[in-house]
N, C-alpha and C positions, 0 to 999 in steps of 0.2 A: 503494498499499499504506500502510495506517495502522500507525503504530506506537505501542504502549502500554509501560506500566511492567510491568504484569501482565495476563496472560490467563487466565482461568479457564473451564474447558470443563465445563459441567455445573452446573445450578441446585439441586441437592439440597444435600450437604454442602459443595458449592463455593461456596455462596451465604454461608457464615461466612468462607471466604477473602475472598471478595469485599468483605464489610463491614469486615473488618479492613484490607484493604489500602486502600481508601477513607478509612478513619479516619486513615491516613498521608498522606493527600493524593496519592495515587498515581493515575494515569490507568488505568483497568481496562476491559478488555473482557470481558463475560460471553457465552458461546456456548452455546446449547442447541438440540438438534434439535426440540424441540416435538412434537406439537401441545400438549402439557401441560406446563408448567414447574413447578418446584418439587421435581422429583426423584421416585425410586420411591416413597419412603416416603409422601409426600403423595398421590399419584395412583393408585397400583396397589399398595402395599404396606401398612406398618403402619396408617396412618389409616383409608382405607376399609375394609379388611378387618376390623379391630377394631371399626368401627361395626355392621358385620353381626354379628360373632360375639358383641358384648354382648347384642344380641337373642336371638340362639340360646342364649345363657347363661340369659336369664330364661326362656325357653320350657321349658328342661330343668329349671330351678328348679320351675316350675309341675307339670311332669310327675312330678317327683319328691317332690312336696310330701305325698303320702298317708303317707310313712313318718313324718312329723311328726304325724298324725292330721287333715291338712287335705284336705278332699275338693274339689279344684280342677279345673276344666274349661276348657279353651282353646277358645272358640266359633269362632275363626277367626283365620288369619294373612294379612295383606295383604302378600304377596310384593313386590309391585311399589311399594307405599309404602315398604317397608323400603329397597329399592334405590335409590329415588328420593331418599330423605332422605340416603342416602350421596352420591349423585351431585350433589345441591344443595350440600351442604356442601363437596365437591372443588371445585366450580366457584366458589364463594364465595371459597374461600382462594386459588385461581389467579388470579381478577379482582384480589384485594387485591395480590398479588405483581406482576402486571403493572402495577398502576397505580404502586406503589412504585418498579419499575424505571424507569419513564418519568419520574418526578418526581426522581431521584436525579442528582446532579451528578457530573462526572468519570467517568461510566459510559456506555458504549455497550453496547446489548444487540443480539447477532446470533443471529436464530432461523433455524434451518435444519440440514440435515446438513452437518457439516464434516469436513475431512480435512487431514492434514498433507502439504504439498506440497515443503517444504524445511525445513532447520534453523531451529527456533523460529518456523516460518510455517505458519500455517493459512489454509485457503480456505473461504469459506462462501458460497453462491450467487454463485460468481463474484467475490467480493471477498476480498482477501488482508489479513490482519492478521498483525502481528509483535509479539512481546515476549522480552525476555531472560530473563523469569521467567514460567513457565507451570505451572499446575495441572490435572493431567487428573483430573477427577472425573465422569466420563460415566456412571459405573454399569454396571449388568448388565442382561440380559434373560433371558426364559425358555430354558432348554436344552431343544432339541427332539431326542429321540433317534430313532435310524434305525429306527423300527418301519414295517415293510412296510405300504404302503398308507396311511401317514398322511397325506402329502401330498395325498391325493385324497379327503379328507372334511374337514369342518368340525370343528375341534377347539377347546376351550376352554384358556386359559393362565390365570395369576393376573391377567393384564390383561385380556382380552377376557371374562372371566366377570362382571367389574363392570358390563358392559353388558346383561346379561340383563334382559329385560322381563317374561318369564314364568317361573314355576318349572318346572324340568324334573321329570318324573315320575320319571324314574330317571337315574342317573349313574354311570359308571366313572370312578374316578381313577387314573391311572397315576403312582404315586408315593406312598411312605408316610413321606415327611419332613415337616418342619413345614408346609409349605404344604398338602401334601395332606391331613394329619390336621386342619388348622385347617377347611378348606374342607368336609371330610367332616362335621365337627361341625356347622357351619353349615347345609349342606343337608339334612342327617338331621332337624335341628330344624325346618327349613321343611316337613318332611313329604315330601322327595324319597327315593326307594330308592336308597341309596349302596352302592357296592362299591370297595373300595380294592385295588389291585394293586401288590405291592411284590417286588421282585426279591430283597431280602435275606431272612433268615430271621425278622425282626422289624421292627415299625414304629421310626420315629426312632431309625436306628442309630447316631447319634452320642450319644445318651443312655446312662445306665447300664443294663445288661441287665434288672435288676430293675424299674427304672422303665418300660422299653419294654414289660416283659411285662405290668405292670399297666395300662398305657394300652391295650394290646391287648385284655385282658380286659374293661375298661370299655366300650371303643368297640363292640365285639363285640355288645353288648347291643342296639346300634342300628344298626349298620353290618355290612355284609358285608365280611370281611377276609381277603385270600388273600395269605400270604406265601410266599417261596420259590418264585415263579412269575414267569415273564417274559411280558409283552405281546409276542408274537411278530409279529402281524398285527392290522391293522384294517381293516374295511369297512363300506361303507353297507349298510343294511337298510331294509326297508319302514317299520319302526318307529323307525329311529334309526340306531345303530351296533351292529356286533358286534366284540368284542376276543378273539382267539385267544389263550388262555393255554396255556404249556408249563411243566410242572414238571421238577424236577431229574431224574426218570426218563424224560423225553422224551414223557410223556402230554400229550394237548391236549384242551382243552374250550373251548366257546365261551360268552362272557358278552355279554348283550344289555342295552342301554340306550338312552335318548333321546339322552343327551349324553354325551361323553367329554371329561375334562380331563386335561391333561397337566401334571405337576408333579414333575418328576425332578431339579430342580436349577436352577441359574443359570449364564450365561456372560459373561464380560467383554465390554464394548462397544469395547475397545481396537482390534479388528479393524477396526471402522467407521470410525474416525479415521485408520486407516493410520499407527500410531505409528512403524513402522520408518522412516519417510521422515524423520523428525526424529532418528533414532539411538537411540529408544527400544526396549529390547529386552522380550520377553515370554518367558513359560516355555512349557512344552509344552502347557498347557491353554488358553493364550491369555490369561493374566492378565500384567498389567505387572510387571515385577520391580522392586522398590523395597527400598532398605536400611532400617535401622532408623529412619533419620530421614525415610522416604518419599521419598527421592530416588531418581530413576531412573538408568539408565546414562548419561543426559545431563545435565550440570551445570545445576542451576537449573530442571529439569523435574521435577515431583513427580506422584506417583500416589497418590490418597488414596480411600478408599471402596471399594465393590465391585470397582472396575476394577483392583485389585491381589490380589483374593481373600483379604486378610487379615481373618478375623471379620467375615464379611458381614452387619452388623447397623447400623441407623442410629445408635444411640448410639456404636457403635464408629467409624464413619464421621466424626461429627461430632467425636470426641475426635482422631482423626487429622487432620482439617483445621486444628484448634485448635493442635496440636503442631507440624505442618508450616509453618504461616505465622508462627507465632511464632519458629521457628527461623530462617526466612527474614528476617524483618523485625528480629528483636531480637537476632540473632547468638547466640541460646541453642543448647544441644545437647541438648534434651528428647528422652526416649525414650518410648514406650509400653509398659506392662505389660499384654500380651495375657493373662496368666494370670487377671487380675483383670476381664476383659470377661464380663460376665453375659449370658445369654439367657434367652429365654422360649418357651414354646410354648402358644398360646391354644386349647388343645383343651379337652374336658371329659373328665377332669379336666385342670387347668393343670399345667405343667411349668416349672421354673426351674433353672437350673444355672449354676455359676461354677467355674472353675479344672479342675483334672484329675479324671477318672475314677479308680477304684480301680486298675485294670490298669495304665494310665499311670503312677500315682504310685508304685506298687510296684517300677517298673523302676529307679528312681533313689533311693527313699527307703524307710526303715524306717518302716511307717505304722501308725496306730491308726485303727479304722474304728467309727463310731458309727450307730445307727439308733434312730429313735423314731416312732412312729406318730402321726397327727393324735389318735386317740381316747385316747391317753396324756395329753394335755392336756385341761383342763377345757373350754376353748372347743370343741376337736374333739369332745368327747363331745357337748357340748350340740347340735353340728352334725350329730351322728350320722354323722360321716365315719370309717368303718370300715376303708378301705382306704388312704387317703392316708398318706405317710410322708415322712421326711427321712433323708438319709444324709450324713455328714460324713468326710472323709478329712483326717488330721492327721499331721504329722510328729512322730514319736515322740521325736525328739531335743530339738526346741525349742518344740513346741507349735503351730507355724505351721499354718493352716488351709491345705490344698493344694487341696481341692475340696469343693463342698458342692452337693447335689442334692435338689430337692423335687418331689414330685407330689401335688397336692391343691390345695383351694380357696385362692385369693389367693397362690398360690406366688410369683408375680413381685414382690409386695409384701412377702412374708415374708422374702425372701431378702436384701433390700437391706442390712441391718445386716451380713450377713457380707461383702458385696461391699465396704462402707465399710471394716471391719477390714482385710481383704486388701488393699486399696488402700494403706492406711496402713502396711502392713508389720507388722502386729500380728497376735495369735494368739487362741487360745482364752480366755486370761485376761482378755483385754481386753473380750470379750463379757460375761463374767459380773460385771465392775464396774459396769455400768450395771443399774439396778433395772428387771426386766420387770414390766410391768402383769399383774395377775391378776385374772380370767382373760383371756388374749388369745392369738392364734395366735404372737405372738412368742416364747411360752415353747417352742414347738417347737424353736427354735434352741439354746435354753440346755439343754433336756433331751437333745438329739441329741448335744451335746459332753460332756453328762454321762455318757454311755452308751459312751464310747471303750473299744475292747478290741482285743486282737491279732486280726487277720483269720484 
């Protein structure tokens, strides 16, 4: 058995822990199941999906150019070239990571399925490794729902969909969360006939109701949307697959497509590691329990990123990694402010949010709420953005920004100054201290905060 100072399980956000430990001259083992290394974001999540979605955005821009007096026609879309560009970029990044790992001193890389076999001890392909300090960063995988017949057909997930060589003529996407609506946008832009099936009464359930309503309205112009229905059963057909939908009244109908994609959520990979064998506890959903310092129920074993289920975004996982390793190596007691963790949905229109929604905020605060449309800004009017808007929720007593939500062009970029102010512990007054460029979309933030009123 090999002994190390630190073992890191997972090469996504875990690579940040690995780098910090190596910079302190510690002996490190990195464990990753492969076959692609670099984590979910690099291989199946953020990077490849946004390479595809950026292309879709350009297609929709051209399709909507007529409103500006531009007569534009798309003569062709090379689906395979778009997919290959994404896969080539992913492969180049992964090759670079492998080369770097091979050249790094004080580091041993173990590729293969790992599991805990005793306290602080892992086994990988028959070889055992041990360390008194372990970081579990093994991520998550697609949650597969118990739909009757699903195991008897070929279905797509956010991972397998990236391997498609030919554009599907039609697709049913089960799940109307951020993964579902992003891929619905992409495939609809490619020319696929897309239908979303969502059990809840609206898409992107975690977003503000009025944002979800607008997203549904805009996407329904290009996509068939079924909310409040359950995908009860799926089966093969001569042309692809059939999904049997059941609504709240018990009525059933068939929905046919060439392909079906499952995008109902994520589940922790902690079970694959058998973390209980080292005394690490999980919750009822299988996510590793971790305290505010990301330490598990076992001393000096930490859980960071998707595996703990706390704010499952890459930027959140990276910050968790930084905090956890700093606390361990430097003796600090840093904590993470999850209320200031933003997220985005790269649908069309785009969505960006940070902090609380209105309903949540009103449970513990007396609030003011502000709303402003994109069209109320000079830049938004120039863009003919008639529907997009921003919503602010502010504490009435001290002006602290409790939440901010945007739906419209460039929402993930526009929201950043709000994220910064919330992270600094500042409020609406600090937003106004900086001069905002006119005309620019950043004025949307300022105008929204100027429109605050009693809800």
